[in-house]
C-alpha positions in Angstrom: 85.2 152.4 46.6 86.2 149.5 48.8 89.4 149.5 50.8 90.6 146.5 48.7 90.2 148.5 45.5 92.0 151.4 47.1 94.9 149.3 48.2 95.0 147.6 44.8 95.4 150.9 43.1 98.7 151.4 45.0 99.8 147.9 44.1 99.2 148.6 40.4 101.0 152.0 40.6 104.0 150.5 42.3 104.1 147.8 39.7 104.2 150.4 37.0 106.8 152.4 38.8 109.0 149.3 39.3 108.6 148.4 35.6 109.5 151.8 34.3 112.5 152.0 36.6 113.8 148.6 35.5 113.2 149.1 31.8 113.7 152.7 31.0 117.2 154.2 31.0 116.0 157.8 30.8 113.8 157.3 33.9 116.9 155.8 35.7 119.0 158.8 34.7 116.3 161.3 35.8 115.9 159.4 39.1 119.6 159.4 39.7 119.8 163.2 39.0 116.8 163.7 41.3 118.6 161.9 44.1 121.7 164.1 43.6 119.6 167.2 43.5 117.8 166.3 46.7 121.0 165.5 48.5 122.7 168.7 47.4 119.6 170.7 48.2 119.5 169.4 51.8 123.1 168.9 52.8 125.1 171.4 50.7 122.6 174.3 50.1 120.5 173.8 53.2 117.2 174.6 51.4 114.3 175.7 53.5 110.9 174.0 53.2 109.7 176.3 50.4 112.8 175.8 48.4 112.6 172.0 48.9 109.0 172.0 48.0 109.7 173.7 44.7 112.5 171.3 44.1 110.3 168.3 44.8 107.5 169.7 42.5 110.0 170.1 39.7 111.4 166.5 40.2 107.8 165.1 40.3 107.0 166.9 37.0 110.1 165.6 35.3 109.5 162.0 36.4 105.8 162.1 35.7 106.2 163.5 32.2 108.9 160.8 31.5 106.3 158.2 32.6 103.7 159.7 30.3 106.2 159.9 27.5 107.1 156.2 27.9 103.4 155.2 28.1 102.6 157.0 24.9 105.7 155.6 23.1 104.8 152.0 24.2 101.2 152.5 23.1 102.3 153.7 19.6 104.9 151.0 19.3 102.2 148.4 19.9 99.6 150.0 17.7 101.9 150.9 14.8 105.0 148.7 14.8 106.1 149.9 11.4 107.9 153.2 11.0 105.1 155.7 10.6 106.1 159.4 10.2 103.1 160.5 12.3 104.1 158.2 15.1 107.7 159.6 14.9 106.3 163.1 15.2 104.3 162.2 18.2 107.3 160.6 19.9 109.5 163.6 19.1 106.9 165.9 20.6 106.8 163.9 23.8 110.5 163.9 24.0 110.4 167.6 23.6 107.9 167.9 26.4 110.3 165.9 28.7 113.2 168.1 27.6 111.3 171.4 28.3 110.2 170.3 31.8 113.7 169.1 32.5 115.4 172.3 31.4 113.0 174.6 33.2 113.2 172.5 36.3 117.0 172.8 36.2 116.6 176.6 35.8 114.3 176.7 38.8 116.9 174.8 40.9 119.8 177.1 39.7 117.7 180.2 40.6 117.0 178.8 44.0 120.8 178.3 44.5 121.6 181.7 43.1 119.0 183.3 45.4 120.9 181.9 48.4 124.2 183.6 47.6 
């Protein structure tokens, strides 16, 4: 792999990140919440490196699964613009995946806080 291809891969990834941040309200909400969680973790709860690492892993999982959800939804919307019950089921399942990761990430963060007190 040439250095140019390697650098271009970052360019494409940053373009995708910019696009999803600008166009997807749920990603904006998750990103805002992530920022609040990070600030609270550092400045209010004084998390150590391990606690911060777990927090960052959970945030990365939530944001990544939101991106996958959006990619799958956009793909299906393009391939099947009509209201297809199978497509609806796939979209609902992806939304459920985001919800599960979000809920369990919140539980992990609360457990980290409870562990401190």
